[in-house]
GUDRENMI-485543 format. One line per 10 residues: number of its first residue (from 1); their letters; for each residue z, y, x of C-alpha. Coordinates in steps of 0.02 Angstrom, whole numbers, plus 32768, in hexadecimal, padded with zeros to 4 digits. Example, Ala and Ser with C-alpha at 12.3 -4.5 7.8 and 13.67 -1.06 7.14 Angstrom:
BEGIN
1 = as = 8186:7F1F:8267; 8165:7FCB:82AC
// end
This chain:
BEGIN
1 = xxxxxxxxxx = 8000:8000:8000; 7FC5:80A1:8052; 8005:810D:7FC4; 80BE:8137:7FC8; 8142:8136:8050; 81D6:80CE:8082; 81EF:8015:80A7; 821F:7FEA:7FF3; 81D6:8005:7F48; 823D:8029:7EAB
11 = xxxxxxxxxx = 8201:7FF1:7E00; 8254:8051:7D72; 8237:7FEE:7CD2; 8280:8042:7C38; 830C:8092:7C9F; 833A:7FF6:7D02; 8311:8001:7DBC; 82D7:7F6F:7E28; 82BE:7F81:7EE4; 8242:7F16:7F45
21 = xxxxxxxxxx = 81FF:7F17:7FF6; 8146:7F36:800E; 812A:7E84:804D; 817D:7E3A:7FB3; 8115:7EAA:7F43; 8076:7E6F:7F98; 808D:7DBB:7F5B; 80EA:7DE9:7EBC; 80D4:7D65:7E31; 80B4:7DED:7DAF
31 = xxxxxxxxxx = 8001:7E29:7DBC; 8027:7EDE:7D8B; 80AD:7EEB:7E10; 803F:7EA1:7E99; 7FB6:7F1D:7E6D; 8024:7FAA:7EAC; 8011:7F66:7F5C; 7F56:7F89:7F59; 7F62:803B:7F15; 7F12:80BA:7F89
41 = xxxxxxxxxx = 7F16:8159:7F22; 7F74:81AF:7E97; 7EF2:817B:7E18; 7F08:80C3:7E48; 7FC4:80D1:7E32; 7FB6:8122:7D86; 7F44:8094:7D4D; 7FD1:8019:7D70; 806E:8078:7D3B; 8098:8109:7CC6
51 = xxxxxxxxxx = 80DF:8181:7D48; 811F:8184:7DFB; 818B:81E4:7E74; 8136:81EB:7F1D; 81CC:822B:7F7C; 8240:819F:7F43; 81B1:8122:7F38; 81E6:80F9:7E85; 816D:80BE:7DFF; 8194:80D0:7D46
61 = xxxxxxxxxx = 8161:8056:7CBE; 8182:8085:7C09; 81A2:7FD0:7BD3; 822E:7F68:7B88; 82B6:7F5C:7C0D; 830D:7EC3:7BC5; 8269:7E64:7BB8; 8241:7E8D:7C6D; 82ED:7E4C:7C9E; 82C3:7DA3:7C52
71 = xxxxxxxxxx = 821A:7DA8:7CAA; 8274:7DC7:7D4F; 82DF:7D2D:7D2C; 823D:7CCB:7D25; 8207:7D16:7DCC; 82AC:7CE0:7E1C; 82CE:7C38:7DC8; 8227:7C00:7D7E; 8260:7BF7:7CC8; 821F:7C71:7C45
81 = xxxxxxxxxx = 826E:7C7A:7B99; 826B:7CF6:7B09; 82E7:7D84:7B00; 8367:7D61:7A75; 834F:7DCB:79D8; 82A5:7E08:7A15; 8201:7DE8:79BD; 819D:7D5F:7A12; 80FC:7DC4:7A04; 814C:7E5D:7A52
91 = xxxxxxxxxx = 818D:7DF6:7AE4; 80E2:7DA5:7AF7; 8097:7E53:7AFC; 810C:7E7D:7B8D; 80D7:7DDC:7BE4; 801F:7E08:7BD4; 8043:7EB7:7C18; 8095:7E72:7CB5; 8011:7DED:7CCF; 8060:7D4E:7C88
101 = xxxxxxxxxx = 801A:7CD5:7C08; 8060:7C67:7B7F; 8058:7BD0:7BF2; 80E1:7C1D:7C5F; 815E:7C0C:7BD0; 81CE:7B75:7BC1; 818F:7AF1:7B49; 8205:7B1D:7ABB; 81D5:7BD4:7AC4; 811C:7BA7:7ACB
111 = xxxxxxxxxx = 812E:7B4D:7A25; 8186:7BE4:79D9; 80FC:7C55:7A16; 8073:7BE3:79D3; 80C6:7BD8:7929; 80DD:7C94:791F; 8029:7CB6:7951; 7FE9:7C38:78D2; 804F:7C8D:784A; 801B:7D3F:7872
121 = xxxxxxxxxx = 7F6A:7D1B:78B5; 7F91:7D8F:7947; 7F4C:7D7E:79F7; 7F51:7DF1:7A8B; 7EC0:7E0E:7B00; 7EDF:7DF6:7BB8; 7EDA:7E8E:7C28; 7E31:7EBA:7C73; 7E1E:7E8D:7D2B; 7E47:7F19:7DA4
131 = xxxxxxxxxx = 7D97:7F22:7DE7; 7D46:7F4C:7D41; 7D2C:8002:7D11; 7DA9:8040:7C92; 7D6A:807C:7BEA; 7D92:8121:7B9B; 7DB6:81CA:7BEA; 7E29:8186:7C72; 7DA4:8112:7CB4; 7D23:819C:7CCC
141 = xxxxxxxxxx = 7D09:81D8:7D7B; 7CA3:81B8:7E15; 7C55:810C:7E18; 7C31:80B0:7EB8; 7B7D:8089:7EE7; 7B36:7FFA:7E82; 7BAD:8018:7DEF; 7B1D:803E:7D79; 7AC8:7F9A:7DA7; 7B6B:7F3B:7D8D
151 = xxxxxxxxxx = 7B82:7F8E:7CE5; 7AD2:7F5D:7CB2; 7AF0:7EA8:7CE6; 7B93:7EA6:7C85; 7B38:7EE4:7BEA; 7AB5:7E5D:7C00; 7B3B:7DD8:7C13; 7B94:7E0F:7B75; 7AEF:7E19:7B18; 7ACA:7D62:7B3C
161 = xxxxxxxxxx = 7B7C:7D1E:7B39; 7BD1:7D81:7AAD; 7B6A:7D8D:7A0D; 7BDD:7E13:79C3; 7BE5:7E84:7A5C; 7B50:7EF4:7A2F; 7AC0:7F0A:79B7; 7A48:7EBE:7A36; 7ABA:7E26:7A48; 7ABA:7E0C:798B
171 = xxxxxxxxxx = 79FD:7E17:7983; 79EC:7D9D:7A15; 7A67:7D24:79C5; 7A09:7D2C:791F; 7963:7D06:7974; 79B2:7C76:79D5; 79FA:7C2C:7935; 7950:7C37:78E1; 78FF:7BDA:7972; 7984:7B53:7969
181 = xxxxxxxxxx = 796C:7B3E:78AD; 78AF:7B38:78BD; 78B7:7AB7:7949; 792E:7A4A:78E4; 78BD:7A54:7849; 7827:7A20:78B1; 788A:7992:7900; 78C0:7950:7856; 7813:7966:780A; 77C1:7908:789B
191 = xxxxxxxxxx = 781C:786A:7864; 77D0:786F:77B5; 7746:77EE:7792; 76C9:7879:776A; 76E4:78C4:7818; 76DE:7822:787A; 7647:77F3:78E1; 75DC:775F:78AC; 7629:76B6:78CF; 7590:7675:792B
201 = xxxxxxxxxx = 75B2:76E9:79BD; 760F:76A4:7A51; 76C5:76C8:7A72; 7699:7734:7B06; 761A:7799:7AA3; 7699:77B7:7A1A; 771C:77F8:7A92; 76B2:7855:7B0F; 7698:7911:7B0D; 75D9:7910:7B10
211 = xxxxxxxxxx = 7569:79A7:7B01; 7543:797A:7A4B; 75FC:796D:7A1C; 7624:7A14:7A6C; 759D:7A67:7A03; 75ED:7A23:7964; 765E:7A9C:7903; 76FB:7A39:792D; 76CE:7A37:79E6; 76AE:7AF2:79E8
221 = xxxxxxxxxx = 7753:7B17:7991; 77B0:7AA4:7A07; 7762:7AF6:7AA0; 7791:7BA4:7A60; 7846:7B6F:7A40; 7853:7B1E:7AEB; 780C:7BBC:7B3B; 788D:7C28:7AE3; 791F:7BB8:7B13; 78E2:7BAD:7BC7
231 = xxxxxxxxxx = 78CF:7C69:7BD8; 797B:7C85:7B8A; 79CC:7C08:7C01; 7977:7C53:7C9B; 79A9:7D06:7C6E; 7A5D:7CD2:7C4F; 7A60:7C79:7CF7; 7A1B:7D12:7D51; 7A99:7D8D:7D07; 7B30:7D19:7D18
241 = xxxxxxxxxx = 7BB8:7D4B:7D92; 7BDE:7C9F:7DD7; 7B48:7C2C:7DDE; 7BAF:7B8F:7E04; 7C23:7BB3:7D72; 7B8C:7BD0:7D03; 7B46:7B24:7D2A; 7BED:7ACF:7D08; 7C09:7B1C:7C5C; 7BF6:7A9B:7BCE
251 = xxxxxxxxxx = 7B84:7B05:7B61; 7B0E:7B24:7BF2; 7B0A:7A6A:7C17; 7ADB:7A4B:7B61; 7A50:7ACC:7B70; 7A0D:7A71:7C08; 7A14:79C9:7BAE; 79B5:7A13:7B1C; 792B:7A62:7B85; 7911:79E1:7C0F
261 = xxxxxxxxxx = 78CA:7951:7BA4; 7832:79B7:7B72; 7800:79DA:7C26; 7827:7927:7C5C; 77B5:78E6:7BD2; 772A:795C:7C05; 773A:792B:7CBC; 773C:7871:7C93; 769E:7887:7C2C; 7648:78E5:7CB7
271 = xxxxxxxxxx = 7674:7866:7D3D; 765E:77C5:7CD8; 75BC:77F2:7C7F; 756A:7759:7C30; 75C3:76DB:7CA0; 75E3:7644:7C31; 766F:7606:7CA0; 76D9:7699:7C68; 76C2:767C:7BAF; 7777:764C:7B9F
281 = xxxxxxxxxx = 77A6:76FD:7BD2; 777D:772F:7B1E; 7829:76F9:7AE4; 7879:7762:7B6B; 7811:77F8:7B39; 7843:77E5:7A83; 78F9:77E2:7AB8; 78DF:787F:7B1E; 788C:78D7:7A8C; 791A:78A7:7A1A
291 = xxxxxxxxxx = 7994:78FA:7A93; 795A:799E:7A47; 79E6:7981:79CB; 7A56:79D2:7A4E; 7A0A:7A78:7A19; 7A7E:7A74:7983; 7B12:7A86:79F9; 7AC4:7B28:7A37; 7B01:7B73:7994; 7BB0:7B6C:79DF
301 = xxxxxxxxxx = 7B86:7C0E:7A3A; 7B77:7C69:7995; 7BF4:7C14:7920; 7CB0:7C1B:7936; 7CC7:7B75:78DB; 7C69:7B10:795E; 7CBE:7B71:79EB; 7D66:7B4B:799C; 7D3D:7A92:7995; 7D0A:7A8D:7A4C
311 = xxxxxxxxxx = 7DA1:7AF2:7A86; 7E17:7A84:7A20; 7DD0:79E5:7A6C; 7DE2:7A33:7B19; 7E98:7A63:7AFF; 7EC9:79C5:7AA1; 7E7B:7945:7B14; 7F28:78FB:7B35; 7F46:78E2:7A7B; 7E97:789A:7A67
321 = xxxxxxxxxx = 7EB6:781F:7AF5; 7F5C:77F1:7AA6; 7F03:77D1:7A01; 7E83:7761:7A56; 7F0F:7701:7AAD; 7F65:76E5:7A06; 7EC4:76A1:79BA; 7E9C:7632:7A50; 7F4A:75E5:7A53; 7F47:75C5:7998
331 = xxxxxxxxxx = 7E96:7580:79A4; 7EC8:7504:7A2A; 7F5E:74C6:79C5; 7F0C:74BA:791A; 7E68:7471:7959; 7EC3:73E4:79B3; 7F31:73BF:791C; 7EA1:73C6:78A0; 7E37:7351:790A; 7EC8:72D7:7914
341 = xxxxxxxxxx = 7EED:72DB:7859; 7E39:72D5:781E; 7DE8:7261:789D; 7E61:721E:791E; 7EDD:71B9:78B6; 7E59:713D:7877; 7EA1:7127:77C9; 7DFC:70FE:7778; 7DD6:71B3:774A; 7D81:71F3:77E6
351 = xxxxxxxxxx = 7D38:72A2:77D6; 7C9E:72AC:7844; 7CA5:736A:7843; 7D43:735F:78AE; 7CFD:72E3:792C; 7D36:734E:79C0; 7DAD:73DC:79E7; 7D1F:7459:7A0D; 7CD4:7431:7962; 7D7D:744F:7910
361 = xxxxxxxxxx = 7D8C:74F8:7968; 7D03:753C:78F6; 7D66:750A:785C; 7E04:7559:78A5; 7DB4:7601:78C9; 7D63:7613:781C; 7E07:75DE:77CB; 7E76:7655:782F; 7E03:76E7:7807; 7DFF:76AF:774E
371 = xxxxxxxxxx = 7D41:76A6:774F; 7D33:75F1:7715; 7C79:75C8:7715; 7C9D:751D:76C9; 7C29:74C2:7742; 7CBC:7457:777B; 7D67:743C:772D; 7DF6:73BD:773A; 7DF6:732C:76C2; 7E9F:72DE:76E8
381 = xxxxxxxxxx = 7F42:731D:769E; 7F92:7340:7749; 7EF2:7399:777E; 7EF5:7409:76E6; 7FAB:7434:7703; 7F7E:745E:77B6; 7EEE:74C8:7775; 7F64:752E:7708; 7FD9:754A:779A; 7F43:757C:7805
391 = xxxxxxxxxx = 7F0A:7600:7786; 7FB8:764C:7773; 7FD2:764D:7830; 7F2C:76A4:7848; 7F5C:772E:77CF; 8002:774A:7828; 7FBC:7743:78D9; 7F2C:77BA:78B2; 7FA2:7835:785D; 8020:7842:78EC
401 = xxxxxxxxxx = 7FBC:78B3:7964; 7F65:7914:78D9; 7FF0:7995:78CD; 7FDD:79C9:7983; 7F1F:79D0:7974; 7F2B:7A35:78D2; 7F9D:7AB9:791E; 7F2D:7AC6:79B6; 7E95:7AD9:7945; 7EE7:7B68:78E4
411 = xxxxxxxxxx = 7F1B:7BBD:7985; 7E6C:7BAE:79D1; 7E1D:7BF0:7931; 7E8B:7C8B:792B; 7E73:7CA9:79E4; 7DB5:7CA3:79D9; 7DB7:7D09:7939; 7E1F:7D8E:798F; 7DA7:7D8F:7A22; 7D12:7DA2:79AE
421 = xxxxxxxxxx = 7D69:7E30:7952; 7D8B:7E87:79F8; 7CD2:7E84:7A23; 7CA8:7EBD:7973; 7D16:7F56:798D; 7CB8:7F78:7A2E; 7C15:7F68:79CD; 7C52:7FE3:7949; 7C84:8061:79CE; 7BDB:804E:7A24
431 = xxx = 7B7F:8067:797F; 7BE4:8104:7955; 7BC8:814D:7A02
// end
């Protein structure tokens, strides 16, 4: 810290003073406190705190002093709990201000915070990174060289990533949705008998992208949709901040899986030509063409519901694994018992449907999920009793983790809805300006 004097720094939070050495402040666990170490001017200091005394090297924060005391207990001992008789949302607001997250709370307090947020539908946005230009009158000033280019790239990123961030983003999202819908309609219509190619053509001819098929209306529409998706993906890759992170994101992987089969099919057609030895490649090409169904998942960029589903699955993977373990254990037990009762005791009433444990696993899974296709069922009295126990056990086992998944789904939905509303407010301000 080149701004200020003295070997120590004093933080005055709501009238309570805390003294730290400069070295301690450099690696301070609270992000707002550590930012003071990098302040080089008066303007930098005032962006971090509310006021300061340069002579005494004291920095003033107009925040809740008791809440900061509990936050300091977390810094010293590693346990963060709510202040008694203080609103959970107010304390969480203090945590966000100082650079902490809900995950830093102890487990019991995390549950209280989740319940309170679910009840009030309230979420707080994280603080903008220090390197980004501040909005409003305080953020206006001299910009370093290249700031205009960075601002343009940031606008481009938000235009392609956040459909509610601007008017251009909404128009782009609408066009993208129309292309997805058109491509899905063409894919579904291509499976109709009226759209199918004559049966006397070979498998390779039916699956290959020939010059004649490209000139057909469905081929032209498919080429246009692929061109749009490809251009959109390339532009988003160019304007992305971190190229490696861009490639690893699930939605971008889905985009790649949706676009690649078209080009693979075209390349295979170009290189194989009329070679009869590669006729069997027609099945592979049909599979690749059917992978266009992944385009439906592209709608997750524009609909909160699909985003909520993906975020819930990401956060509840432990509960999902636990659910699968429950089902697998129950399947192993009930399939072995059903095979023994229906086929293994040799009482003159052998049920050929239960000839093996793997065959009985199918009956167990459709019984536990209460689907009951009726393709196989027990015929002995002990087997039917076991079947009733299997159905009831399936209902209980499937219901146990649902509560955790439901609460996570509600939390993810409100969080994404709050984020969308925040960008909508930015859009309204941009439109008014």
